[in-house]
C-alpha positions in Angstrom: -34.4 -23.5 -0.9 -32.8 -23.8 2.5 -32.0 -27.5 2.0 -30.4 -26.7 -1.4 -28.4 -24.0 0.2 -26.9 -26.3 2.8 -26.6 -29.3 0.4 -23.4 -31.2 0.9 -23.5 -31.9 -2.8 -22.5 -28.4 -3.7 -19.0 -26.8 -3.3 -18.5 -25.3 0.2 -16.1 -22.4 0.8 -14.7 -22.3 4.3 -11.9 -19.7 4.0 -10.4 -17.3 1.4 -7.0 -15.8 2.1 -6.4 -13.0 2.0 -9.8 -11.4 2.1 -8.7 -8.4 -0.1 -7.0 -8.3 -3.5 -6.4 -6.2 -6.6 -6.2 -7.4 -10.2 -3.4 -10.0 -10.6 -3.5 -10.9 -6.9 -4.0 -14.6 -5.9 -6.6 -15.8 -3.5 -6.2 -19.1 -1.7 -9.6 -20.8 -1.3 -10.1 -23.7 1.1 -13.2 -25.8 1.6 -14.6 -29.1 0.2 -16.5 -30.5 -2.8 -14.7 -28.2 -5.3 -14.1 -30.9 -7.8 -16.9 -33.3 -6.9 -18.7 -33.1 -10.2 -16.2 -31.4 -12.6 -12.9 -29.5 -12.4 -13.7 -26.4 -10.3 -14.3 -23.0 -11.9 -14.1 -19.7 -10.0 -15.9 -16.5 -10.8 -15.5 -13.1 -9.1 -18.6 -11.1 -9.8 -19.5 -12.4 -13.3 -15.9 -12.7 -14.5 -14.0 -16.0 -14.6 -10.9 -16.1 -12.5 -7.9 -18.2 -13.8 -6.9 -21.1 -11.6 -3.3 -21.6 -10.6 -4.0 -24.7 -8.5 -7.1 -26.7 -8.2 -8.2 -29.7 -6.2 -11.3 -30.8 -4.3 -10.4 -28.8 -1.1 -7.9 -26.2 -2.2 -7.9 -23.7 -5.1 -5.7 -20.7 -5.9 -7.4 -18.3 -8.2 -6.0 -15.1 -9.8 -8.1 -12.0 -9.7 -8.9 -11.1 -13.3 -8.7 -7.6 -14.8 -12.1 -6.0 -14.7 -13.2 -7.7 -11.5 -14.7 -5.3 -9.0 -17.6 -6.9 -7.3 -16.2 -9.1 -4.5 -18.7 -11.9 -4.9 -16.6 -15.1 -5.2 -18.3 -18.4 -6.3 -16.9 -21.8 -7.0 -18.7 -23.9 -9.6 -18.4 -27.6 -10.1 -20.6 -28.9 -12.9 -24.0 -27.4 -12.4 -23.4 -27.0 -8.7 -22.3 -23.6 -7.2 -21.1 -22.6 -3.8 -22.7 -19.8 -1.8 -21.3 -16.4 -2.5 -18.2 -15.6 -0.4 -17.6 -11.8 0.0 -14.1 -10.5 -0.7 -12.7 -7.0 -0.9 -11.7 -6.5 -4.6 -10.0 -3.2 -5.5 -11.3 -1.0 -8.3 -8.8 0.9 -10.4 -9.3 4.7 -10.0 -6.3 5.9 -12.0 -3.7 4.4 -14.5 -0.8 5.5 -16.6 1.1 6.8 -13.5 4.5 6.1 -11.9 4.2 6.0 -8.1 7.2 4.9 -6.2 5.9 5.3 -2.6 2.7 5.9 -0.7 -0.1 8.0 -2.1 -1.3 10.8 0.2 -5.0 11.4 1.1 -6.3 14.7 2.3 -9.0 15.3 4.9 -11.7 15.2 2.3 -10.6 11.9 0.7 -8.9 13.3 -2.4 -5.9 11.1 -3.4 -2.6 12.5 -4.5 0.0 10.4 -6.3 3.1 10.9 -8.5 4.5 10.3 -11.9 8.0 10.0 -10.6 9.9 9.0 -13.7 13.4 7.6 -13.9 16.3 9.5 -12.2 16.7 12.9 -13.9 13.6 12.4 -16.2 11.6 15.6 -16.7 7.9 14.7 -16.9 4.9 17.0 -17.8 3.1 16.4 -14.5 4.8 15.4 -11.3 1.9 15.1 -8.9 -1.7 14.3 -9.7 -4.9 14.8 -7.7 -7.7 12.2 -8.0 -11.0 13.6 -6.6 -13.9 11.8 -5.1 -15.4 11.1 -8.5 -12.1 9.5 -9.6 -11.3 12.3 -12.0 -7.5 12.8 -12.3 -6.1 16.2 -12.8 -2.6 17.7 -12.7 -1.7 19.2 -9.3 2.1 20.0 -9.5 4.0 20.3 -12.8 7.4 21.7 -12.4 9.2 19.2 -10.1 11.8 16.5 -10.9 11.4 12.9 -9.6 8.6 13.5 -7.1 8.9 10.7 -4.6 7.4 10.8 -1.1 4.1 12.6 -0.2 2.6 13.6 3.1 0.1 16.1 4.4 0.5 18.1 7.6 -2.4 18.9 10.0 -3.0 22.2 8.2 -3.6 20.5 4.9 -0.3 21.4 3.2 1.2 18.8 1.0 4.9 18.0 1.2 6.8 16.3 -1.6 10.3 14.9 -1.7 12.5 14.9 -4.8 15.2 12.2 -5.0 16.7 14.2 -7.8 17.6 17.5 -6.0 17.3 16.4 -2.4 14.7 19.0 -1.6 11.4 18.9 0.2 8.7 21.0 -1.5 5.6 22.4 0.1 2.4 22.8 -1.8 -0.8 24.7 -0.8 -4.3 23.2 -1.5 -4.3 25.2 -4.7 -1.1 23.7 -5.9 1.3 26.6 -5.3 4.7 25.1 -4.6 7.8 26.4 -2.8 11.0 24.9 -1.4 10.6 23.9 2.3 14.0 22.5 3.0 17.0 21.3 0.9 20.1 19.2 1.4 18.3 15.9 2.0 20.5 13.8 -0.2 18.5 11.2 -2.2 15.3 12.3 -0.5 12.6 9.6 -0.5 10.3 8.7 2.4 8.7 11.5 4.5 6.4 11.7 7.5 5.5 13.8 10.6 5.4 13.0 14.3 2.6 14.3 16.6 4.7 17.3 17.5 5.0 18.4 13.9 8.6 17.4 13.4 9.2 16.1 9.8 11.4 13.1 9.0 13.0 12.5 5.6 14.9 9.5 4.5 18.0 9.9 2.4 18.3 6.5 0.8 22.1 6.6 0.9 21.8 6.0 4.7 20.5 9.0 6.7 17.2 9.8 8.4 16.9 13.6 8.8 14.7 15.3 11.4 13.4 18.8 10.6 11.7 20.7 13.4 8.9 23.3 12.9 11.6 26.1 12.6 13.1 24.1 9.7 16.2 23.3 11.6 17.8 20.1 10.2 19.3 17.3 12.4 20.7 13.9 11.6 18.3 11.6 13.4 19.6 8.2 12.6 21.9 6.3 10.2 21.0 3.1 8.4 22.1 0.7 5.7 21.6 2.3 2.3 18.5 1.2 0.3 18.6 0.1 -3.3 15.3 1.9 -3.9 14.0 4.2 -1.2 13.2 4.6 2.4 9.6 4.6 3.4 8.6 6.2 6.8 5.7 6.1 9.2 5.4 7.4 12.7 4.1 4.7 15.1 1.8 4.6 18.1 4.7 4.0 20.4 6.5 7.3 19.6 8.9 5.5 17.4 9.7 6.0 13.7 9.2 2.9 11.5 11.3 2.6 8.3 11.5 0.2 5.4 14.0 0.2 2.6 14.6 -2.7 0.3 18.1 -4.0 0.1 19.7 -6.7 -2.0 18.4 -9.2 0.6 15.3 -11.3 0.0 14.7 -11.3 3.8 14.4 -7.6 4.5 13.3 -5.8 7.7 11.0 -3.2 9.1 13.2 -1.1 11.3 12.1 0.9 14.4 13.9 4.0 15.6 13.3 5.3 19.1 13.3 9.0 20.0 17.1 8.9 20.7 17.8 7.7 17.2 18.6 4.1 18.1 17.8 1.7 15.4 16.4 -1.9 16.0 14.8 -4.5 13.9 11.0 -4.6 14.5 10.2 -7.4 12.0 12.4 -9.5 9.7 11.2 -11.7 6.8 9.8 -9.5 4.1 10.6 -9.3 0.4 11.2 -5.8 -1.0 9.3 -3.9 1.7 8.2 -0.4 0.5 5.3 1.9 1.5 4.0 1.6 5.1 1.0 3.0 7.2 -0.7 2.3 10.5 -4.3 1.8 11.3 -6.1 3.1 14.3 -5.6 -0.3 16.1 -1.8 0.1 15.8 -1.4 -2.5 13.1 1.4 -1.8 10.6 0.7 -2.3 6.9 3.6 -2.8 4.5 3.8 -3.1 0.7 5.9 -6.2 0.5 5.9 -10.0 -0.1 5.5 -12.5 2.7 6.4 -16.2 2.1 6.6 -15.4 -1.6 3.1 -13.9 -1.8 3.1 -10.2 -2.8 0.7 -7.5 -1.8 0.2 -5.7 1.5 1.4 -7.4 4.7 -0.2 -6.6 8.1 2.0 -6.8 11.2 0.6 -6.4 14.7 2.5 -4.8 17.5 3.1 -8.4 18.8 5.0 -8.9 15.5 2.6 -11.4 14.0 2.4 -11.0 10.2 -0.2 -12.1 7.6 -0.9 -11.2 4.0 -3.8 -8.6 4.2 -4.1 -7.9 0.5 -2.8 -9.8 -2.5 -1.6 -8.0 -5.6 1.5 -7.6 -7.9 3.7 -4.5 -8.0 2.4 -2.8 -4.9 4.6 0.1 -3.9 2.4 2.1 -1.4 -0.8 2.4 0.5 -2.9 4.9 2.5 -6.2 5.0 4.3 -9.1 7.2 3.4 -11.6 8.9 5.8 -14.2 6.4 4.6 -12.2 3.4 5.8 -11.0 2.4 2.3 -7.4 1.6 1.4 -5.8 3.3 -1.5 -3.1 1.0 -3.1 -0.5 2.2 -5.6 1.3 -0.1 -7.9 4.1 0.8 -10.4 1.5 2.3 -12.8 -2.0 2.1 -11.2 -4.0 3.4 -8.2 -6.7 1.2 -6.7 -9.4 1.8 -4.0 -10.2 -1.2 -1.8 -13.1 -1.0 0.6 -11.5 -2.8 3.5 -13.4 -1.2 6.4 -10.2 -0.2 8.2 -9.6 3.3 9.6 -6.1 4.7 9.4 -4.2 6.1 12.4 -4.8 9.9 12.5 -1.9 12.3 12.9 -2.3 13.3 16.5 
């Protein structure tokens, strides 16, 4: 059996990029012997994956609907490669309308939105997805729920791009107005001192202290969609906001409110989050490939996860990544721990 396993006559996978994907994402597979006997065929688990490009040493396969087990195999004739392990996302909720990051509480429950079009009244604004992937209404009476974030006490905060308010919700779902006057309120996050930051997509980043005093923290170019915020390991605020450019930026704002470009070269950057090793993850496209882009503090970028329509992401306590698209929520067991709120 060992000789058969290492036989040069069978397809040999050397690299799959990226190592994580959701349905519709494309995996670039490099190796040799893919077409030695017949045109290559790719399976993920036991489901056939459509080929976009195929040759003897390079294949691009699209992750099919229904694929969950990350066991990728290339077949050529009667010869099959060894299994190559990939992180394939499983859908945990559908029929939603997220426009930003989901939020994950300390227990691993996932919260996401049905945001709706501007001014659209929807029956449920925020849903809770529990550890058994059961989805239940959490907040009903709120228009255009947009950004979500938890504080260290387990309270959920929700922005509304309709009325410019930030709402506070208890773990039981009781909601009240926290602050108002935030313009077209979109992205939201906290710094380690408990200050809240809210992005008004028309060009202002607000800072709200624990006494609910509101300050203009920084001004930026307006976004055509939304600002997305994450507080970084270097005591700086990181901001994305897609513009009409196809070569958009991640901006970094220092404690004095001075804005600089941290990384340029993304297509339609949206939700962002940090891991415990200070890498930044951005829902965006890189080099025409859409999904989640990972950027190191040295500003080296690579596609971490492949998938269409990704708008947000968050990490769970069990080192999984929760990925939201324009209508779905996926869980991907990537083995990465998110950066905790200090």
